C-alpha positions as a printed NumPy array, in Angstrom:
array([[-20.002,  -6.728, -36.64 ],
       [-16.709,  -8.166, -37.502],
       [-16.133, -12.001, -37.876],
       [-12.667, -13.433, -37.141],
       [-10.132, -14.351, -37.87 ],
       [ -9.201, -11.551, -40.418],
       [ -7.417, -11.878, -43.75 ],
       [ -4.779,  -9.945, -42.299],
       [ -4.646, -12.206, -39.118],
       [ -4.516, -15.047, -41.491],
       [ -1.403, -14.134, -43.405],
       [  0.376, -12.883, -40.681],
       [  0.148, -16.121, -38.89 ],
       [  2.128, -17.73 , -41.704],
       [  5.262, -15.654, -41.519],
       [  7.368, -14.354, -38.87 ],
       [  6.614, -10.951, -37.794],
       [  8.615,  -8.254, -35.822],
       [  7.353,  -8.09 , -32.221],
       [  5.561,  -5.014, -32.369],
       [  3.849,  -5.882, -35.181],
       [  2.849,  -9.253, -33.971],
       [  1.514,  -7.505, -30.679],
       [ -0.828,  -5.17 , -32.864],
       [ -1.994,  -8.358, -34.777],
       [ -2.958,  -9.705, -31.29 ],
       [ -4.538,  -6.807, -30.098],
       [ -6.621,  -6.342, -33.027],
       [ -7.877,  -9.902, -33.196],
       [ -8.223,  -9.717, -29.331],
       [-10.408,  -6.547, -29.544],
       [-12.689,  -8.078, -32.294],
       [-13.133, -11.295, -30.248],
       [-13.904,  -9.434, -26.852],
       [-16.041,  -6.783, -28.324],
       [-18.609,  -9.899, -29.072],
       [-18.664, -11.179, -25.496],
       [-16.597,  -9.421, -23.067],
       [-13.874, -10.344, -20.905],
       [-15.428, -13.333, -18.754],
       [-17.17 , -15.07 , -21.82 ],
       [-14.152, -14.882, -24.226],
       [-11.411, -17.595, -24.072],
       [ -7.822, -17.179, -24.793],
       [ -8.338, -19.801, -27.52 ],
       [-10.928, -17.772, -29.2  ],
       [ -8.764, -14.617, -28.92 ],
       [ -5.851, -16.68 , -30.813],
       [ -8.335, -17.817, -33.438],
       [ -9.352, -14.198, -33.787],
       [ -5.559, -13.358, -34.442],
       [ -4.913, -16.184, -36.714],
       [ -2.301, -17.881, -34.296],
       [ -1.903, -20.304, -31.336],
       [ -2.6  , -19.58 , -27.781],
       [  1.188, -20.103, -26.974],
       [  2.133, -17.245, -29.025],
       [ -0.391, -14.953, -27.457],
       [  0.9  , -15.881, -23.98 ],
       [  4.488, -15.098, -25.135],
       [  3.257, -11.507, -25.667],
       [  0.539, -11.331, -22.788],
       [  0.967, -13.268, -19.308],
       [ -2.707, -13.367, -18.631],
       [ -5.958, -12.791, -20.523],
       [ -6.695,  -9.708, -18.232],
       [ -3.057,  -8.192, -19.309],
       [ -4.286,  -8.553, -22.789],
       [ -7.699,  -7.019, -22.047],
       [ -6.338,  -4.013, -20.031],
       [ -3.841,  -3.364, -23.072],
       [ -6.702,  -3.003, -25.468],
       [ -8.768,  -0.663, -23.156],
       [ -5.977,   1.48 , -22.76 ],
       [ -5.486,   1.726, -26.492],
       [ -8.86 ,   2.694, -26.8  ],
       [ -9.278,   5.053, -23.829],
       [ -6.095,   6.879, -24.924],
       [ -7.214,   7.392, -28.364],
       [-10.772,   8.585, -27.161],
       [ -8.885,  10.919, -24.73 ],
       [ -7.062,  12.627, -27.023],
       [-10.135,  13.398, -28.595],
       [-11.416,  15.022, -25.736],
       [ -8.695,  16.895, -24.75 ],
       [ -8.503,  17.919, -28.296],
       [ -5.861,  16.864, -30.819],
       [ -3.297,  19.396, -31.885],
       [ -4.557,  20.917, -35.145],
       [ -7.824,  19.812, -35.08 ],
       [-10.646,  22.43 , -35.049],
       [-13.367,  22.153, -32.483],
       [-16.887,  21.49 , -33.871],
       [-19.113,  24.438, -33.992],
       [-21.828,  24.553, -31.285],
       [-19.798,  25.061, -28.166],
       [-20.713,  22.09 , -26.488],
       [-16.789,  20.956, -25.832],
       [-17.363,  17.761, -27.775],
       [-19.296,  16.843, -30.821],
       [-20.529,  14.038, -32.747],
       [-18.285,  14.224, -35.77 ],
       [-15.217,  13.804, -33.539],
       [-16.632,  10.693, -31.468],
       [-17.981,   9.113, -34.751],
       [-14.72 ,   9.318, -36.555],
       [-12.914,   7.646, -33.548],
       [-15.763,   5.013, -33.459],
       [-15.288,   4.509, -37.102],
       [-11.563,   3.869, -36.693],
       [-11.976,   1.398, -34.301],
       [-15.682,   0.208, -34.103],
       [-14.885,  -2.903, -32.126],
       [-12.795,  -1.291, -29.612],
       [-15.481,   1.676, -29.056],
       [-18.023,  -1.2  , -28.425],
       [-15.677,  -3.148, -26.219],
       [-15.087,  -0.008, -24.01 ],
       [-18.602,   1.267, -23.807],
       [-20.651,  -1.812, -24.236],
       [-18.683,  -4.518, -22.063],
       [-15.882,  -2.658, -19.985],
       [-18.165,   0.193, -18.721],
       [-20.371,  -2.962, -16.988],
       [-17.519,  -5.018, -15.738],
       [-16.209,  -4.176, -12.228],
       [-12.645,  -5.134, -12.687],
       [-12.28 ,  -2.721, -15.665],
       [-15.303,  -0.04 , -15.408],
       [-12.872,   2.574, -14.384],
       [-11.281,   3.024, -18.153],
       [-14.82 ,   4.057, -19.289],
       [-15.842,   5.826, -16.263],
       [-12.538,   7.933, -16.204],
       [-13.119,   8.913, -19.855],
       [-16.802,   9.925, -19.261],
       [-15.411,  12.222, -16.496],
       [-13.216,  13.909, -18.595],
       [-15.785,  14.144, -21.281],
       [-18.437,  15.699, -18.864],
       [-15.994,  17.974, -17.549],
       [-15.305,  19.433, -21.009],
       [-19.028,  19.885, -21.668],
       [-19.38 ,  21.493, -18.044],
       [-16.414,  24.03 , -19.055],
       [-18.135,  24.944, -22.675],
       [-21.674,  25.487, -21.063],
       [-21.203,  26.335, -17.392],
       [-22.088,  29.973, -18.359],
       [-25.447,  28.999, -19.775],
       [-26.984,  26.676, -16.953],
       [-27.807,  27.417, -13.072],
       [-25.302,  25.271, -10.915],
       [-27.792,  23.008,  -9.815],
       [-28.379,  21.877, -13.377],
       [-25.046,  21.618, -15.101],
       [-23.853,  18.334, -13.633],
       [-27.078,  16.391, -14.803],
       [-26.843,  18.069, -18.317],
       [-23.23 ,  17.345, -18.898],
       [-23.766,  13.894, -18.02 ],
       [-27.043,  13.651, -20.074],
       [-25.166,  15.051, -23.317],
       [-22.183,  12.667, -23.049],
       [-24.435,   9.944, -22.229],
       [-26.568,  10.803, -25.286],
       [-23.711,  11.124, -27.452],
       [-22.217,   7.918, -26.529],
       [-25.503,   5.741, -26.926],
       [-26.103,   7.517, -30.233],
       [-22.815,   6.816, -31.725],
       [-23.217,   2.998, -30.532],
       [-26.605,   2.579, -32.019],
       [-25.481,   4.303, -35.325],
       [-22.436,   1.935, -35.588],
       [-24.975,  -0.926, -35.339],
       [-27.989,   0.201, -37.45 ],
       [-26.599,   3.446, -39.51 ],
       [-25.714,   3.654, -42.955],
       [-22.1  ,   5.001, -43.232],
       [-23.078,   6.681, -46.285],
       [-25.19 ,   8.976, -44.181],
       [-22.645,   9.764, -41.58 ],
       [-23.026,  13.454, -41.98 ],
       [-26.529,  13.216, -41.63 ],
       [-26.23 ,  11.523, -38.266],
       [-23.472,  14.094, -37.1  ],
       [-25.803,  17.167, -38.151],
       [-28.699,  15.32 , -36.424],
       [-27.062,  14.434, -33.324],
       [-25.421,  17.847, -32.807],
       [-28.773,  19.824, -33.207],
       [-30.406,  17.106, -30.657],
       [-27.698,  18.045, -28.07 ],
       [-27.801,  21.646, -28.415],
       [-31.505,  21.625, -28.358],
       [-31.227,  19.866, -24.955],
       [-28.838,  22.279, -23.782],
       [-31.116,  25.138, -24.844],
       [-34.201,  23.825, -23.049],
       [-32.321,  23.583, -19.875],
       [-30.437,  27.088, -20.017],
       [-33.949,  28.676, -20.125],
       [-35.136,  30.143, -16.686],
       [-37.911,  28.677, -14.861]])
């Protein structure tokens, strides 16, 4: 897990930055800080330290801790939402599940702290769980559309939730304990496990 402040944040604190660039630095540092302990247990002083700046500068960009936290979650959810809906020009993974391990892992590798923050913390925080729950609904709907013809109606909702739950948790655990050099092996194994589950539930009886 990342420690803070980062070298980028330390350097940026010593010079004037354009407003948007400074805002991005704050979001990056705050994501690292919040990913360690969640919303309630993280102070704005810790957020400022993670970004390599003072709390005063943070408050110039975000009026409150909640506003900052929501900005982070919106950014993470938007990125993952594009993945679920299918980014233009990106081929779907083979297997017909509507969403696969390759795309989710790529998104998690691009922003591991944001991914952890959304699914480990925000998903369990009453004020913010809607970001994760809405994204999960979209993912479940994508899977239901992809496998509907293979499932009896009664089993379809359960199976779609089970697939997305397994996928998210598998990626979270792989971020924690997996070797990035073996990401391709993880993707193959995870997709195979999900497809095996779909096949088992699509069998009659």
